[in-house]
C-alpha positions in Angstrom: -57.8 7.1 48.5 -57.6 8.8 45.1 -58.3 7.2 41.9 -55.3 6.7 39.5 -55.4 9.2 36.7 -55.3 8.1 33.1 -56.1 9.5 29.7 -59.8 9.6 29.1 -59.4 8.9 25.3 -57.0 6.7 23.3 -54.7 8.0 20.5 -56.5 8.1 17.2 -54.8 5.9 14.7 -56.0 7.6 11.6 -53.7 10.8 11.8 -50.7 8.6 12.7 -51.3 6.2 9.8 -51.8 9.2 7.4 -48.5 10.7 8.6 -46.6 7.4 8.1 -48.1 6.9 4.7 -47.2 10.4 3.5 -43.7 10.0 4.9 -43.2 6.7 3.2 -44.6 8.1 -0.1 -42.4 11.1 0.1 -39.3 8.9 0.6 -40.2 6.7 -2.3 -40.9 9.8 -4.5 -37.5 11.4 -3.6 -35.7 8.1 -4.3 -37.4 7.8 -7.7 -36.6 11.4 -8.5 -32.9 10.9 -7.6 -32.7 7.8 -9.8 -34.2 9.7 -12.7 -31.8 12.7 -12.1 -28.8 10.3 -12.0 -29.8 8.7 -15.3 -30.5 12.1 -16.9 -27.2 13.7 -15.8 -25.2 10.6 -16.8 -26.7 10.7 -20.3 -26.3 14.5 -20.8 -22.9 15.0 -19.2 -20.3 16.2 -21.8 -17.4 13.8 -22.3 -14.1 15.5 -21.9 -11.6 15.4 -24.8 -8.5 13.7 -23.3 -5.3 14.7 -25.1 -2.5 12.3 -24.3 0.6 13.8 -22.8 3.6 14.1 -25.1 5.6 12.3 -22.4 3.5 9.1 -23.0 5.3 8.3 -26.2 8.7 9.5 -25.2 10.7 6.7 -23.6 13.3 8.5 -21.5 15.8 6.7 -19.3 15.4 7.9 -15.7 18.4 9.6 -14.1 20.9 7.7 -11.9 20.5 6.0 -9.5 18.1 3.7 -11.2 15.9 1.2 -9.4 16.7 -2.5 -9.6 14.8 -4.3 -12.3 15.1 -7.7 -10.6 16.2 -7.2 -6.9 16.4 -11.0 -6.2 19.0 -11.5 -8.8 21.0 -8.5 -7.7 20.9 -9.8 -4.1 22.0 -13.3 -5.2 24.9 -11.8 -7.1 25.9 -9.6 -4.1 25.8 -12.6 -1.8 27.9 -14.7 -4.2 30.5 -11.9 -4.5 30.6 -11.6 -0.7 31.0 -15.4 -0.3 33.9 -15.4 -2.8 35.6 -12.5 -0.9 35.2 -14.4 2.4 36.5 -17.7 1.0 39.4 -16.8 -1.3 42.8 -15.3 -1.1 43.4 -11.9 -2.8 45.0 -8.5 -2.7 43.2 -5.7 -0.9 46.1 -3.1 -1.4 49.2 -4.5 -3.2 51.2 -1.3 -2.6 50.6 -1.5 1.2 51.0 -5.2 1.2 47.5 -5.9 2.5 46.0 -9.2 1.5 42.7 -10.9 2.0 42.6 -14.5 3.4 39.6 -16.9 3.8 37.6 -16.3 6.9 38.1 -19.9 8.1 41.9 -19.5 7.9 41.7 -16.1 9.7 39.7 -17.7 12.5 42.2 -20.5 12.8 45.2 -18.1 12.9 43.5 -16.0 15.5 42.7 -19.1 17.6 46.4 -20.2 17.4 47.6 -16.7 18.4 45.2 -16.6 21.4 46.3 -20.1 22.4 50.0 -19.1 22.2 49.4 -16.1 24.6 48.1 -18.4 27.4 
């Protein structure tokens, strides 16, 4: 039977510890350098001169169609106009003799007409 093979010596800790210390020190030094560079560049960056556009002061009305200023009020007015059209009598085309009647009355007339056909 053969003896199991193994390393005859352990890993020396000193070179590994030195490598980790140098790596950690390098990372800290690079971070410190980057923080200093950021501060340096932010202090020495020229500030641009911003000239306002001439369109800022000119209040022009946009071309048609314009957007709704208060859509909820416009919708409420539209629904009220539709409700008036569905619940009142009125002329659609007086020359052709076309009139508008309330929707409830139109449904009653249609039901009577259908009942008469049976």
